[in-house]
C-alpha positions as CSV (number, residue, x, y, z in Angstrom):
1,L,-18.2,26.2,104.6
2,S,-15.3,25.0,106.6
3,D,-11.8,26.4,105.7
4,E,-10.9,23.0,104.2
5,A,-14.1,22.9,102.0
6,L,-13.5,26.5,100.9
7,A,-9.9,25.8,100.0
8,R,-11.0,22.8,98.0
9,E,-13.6,24.9,96.1
10,V,-11.0,27.7,95.4
11,L,-8.5,25.1,94.1
12,E,-11.0,23.4,91.9
13,A,-12.0,26.8,90.4
14,L,-8.3,27.6,89.6
15,L,-7.5,24.2,88.0
16,V,-7.8,23.4,84.3
17,D,-9.2,20.0,83.8
18,E,-7.5,19.4,80.4
19,T,-4.1,19.9,78.7
20,Q,-3.3,19.4,75.1
21,F,-1.1,20.9,72.4
22,F,-2.5,24.2,71.0
23,R,-5.4,23.8,73.4
24,D,-7.1,27.2,72.6
25,A,-6.6,27.5,68.8
26,A,-7.6,31.2,68.6
27,L,-5.1,32.1,71.4
28,F,-2.3,30.3,69.8
29,E,-3.1,31.8,66.4
30,A,-2.9,35.3,67.9
31,L,0.4,34.4,69.5
32,R,1.8,33.1,66.2
33,A,0.5,35.9,64.0
34,R,0.8,39.0,66.3
35,T,2.0,38.7,69.8
36,L,5.2,36.7,69.6
37,P,6.5,38.5,66.4
38,E,5.9,41.9,68.0
39,L,7.6,40.9,71.3
40,L,10.5,39.4,69.4
41,R,10.8,42.6,67.3
42,L,10.7,44.8,70.4
43,R,13.1,42.7,72.5
44,G,15.6,41.9,69.7
45,P,18.7,39.9,70.8
46,S,17.7,40.0,74.4
47,G,15.0,37.5,73.6
48,V,11.6,36.9,75.3
49,Q,10.5,35.0,78.3
50,V,7.1,33.2,78.1
51,W,5.4,31.8,81.2
52,S,2.7,29.3,80.6
53,A,0.6,29.1,83.8
54,G,-1.8,26.2,84.3
55,S,0.2,23.9,82.1
56,S,-0.6,20.6,83.8
57,T,1.8,18.2,82.0
58,G,3.3,20.9,79.8
59,Q,1.7,20.6,76.3
60,E,0.8,24.3,76.3
61,A,4.4,25.4,77.0
62,Y,5.7,23.0,74.3
63,S,3.1,24.5,72.0
64,V,4.7,28.0,72.6
65,A,8.1,26.6,72.0
66,M,6.9,25.1,68.7
67,L,5.6,28.5,67.7
68,L,8.9,30.1,68.5
69,R,10.7,27.6,66.4
70,E,8.3,28.2,63.6
71,L,9.2,31.9,63.8
72,G,12.9,31.1,63.6
73,V,13.7,31.4,67.3
74,E,15.3,28.5,69.2
75,P,14.0,28.4,72.8
76,G,17.0,28.5,75.2
77,G,19.6,31.2,75.7
78,P,17.9,34.6,76.0
79,T,14.5,33.2,74.9
80,R,12.9,30.9,77.5
81,V,9.6,29.2,78.0
82,A,8.6,28.3,81.5
83,A,5.6,26.3,82.7
84,L,3.8,26.1,86.0
85,D,0.9,24.3,87.5
86,V,-0.4,23.6,91.0
């Protein structure tokens, strides 16, 4: 393979071809029920920072923000949600 063809293959392997709110239901349920409450308990007023990698147009990051609001935490201030995609 040429360097360009190899780079294209690697990029395609890294990309997610879909984006949607609560894309992986089991993952988001674990975040809602266990992970976020525990992180919030441990971090207290210093808040948490969540990084949503591979977010395409951002629905996954918005989903995390919705979960935080459901848990009574307003994103912003010490609690932040960031999203990134290629």
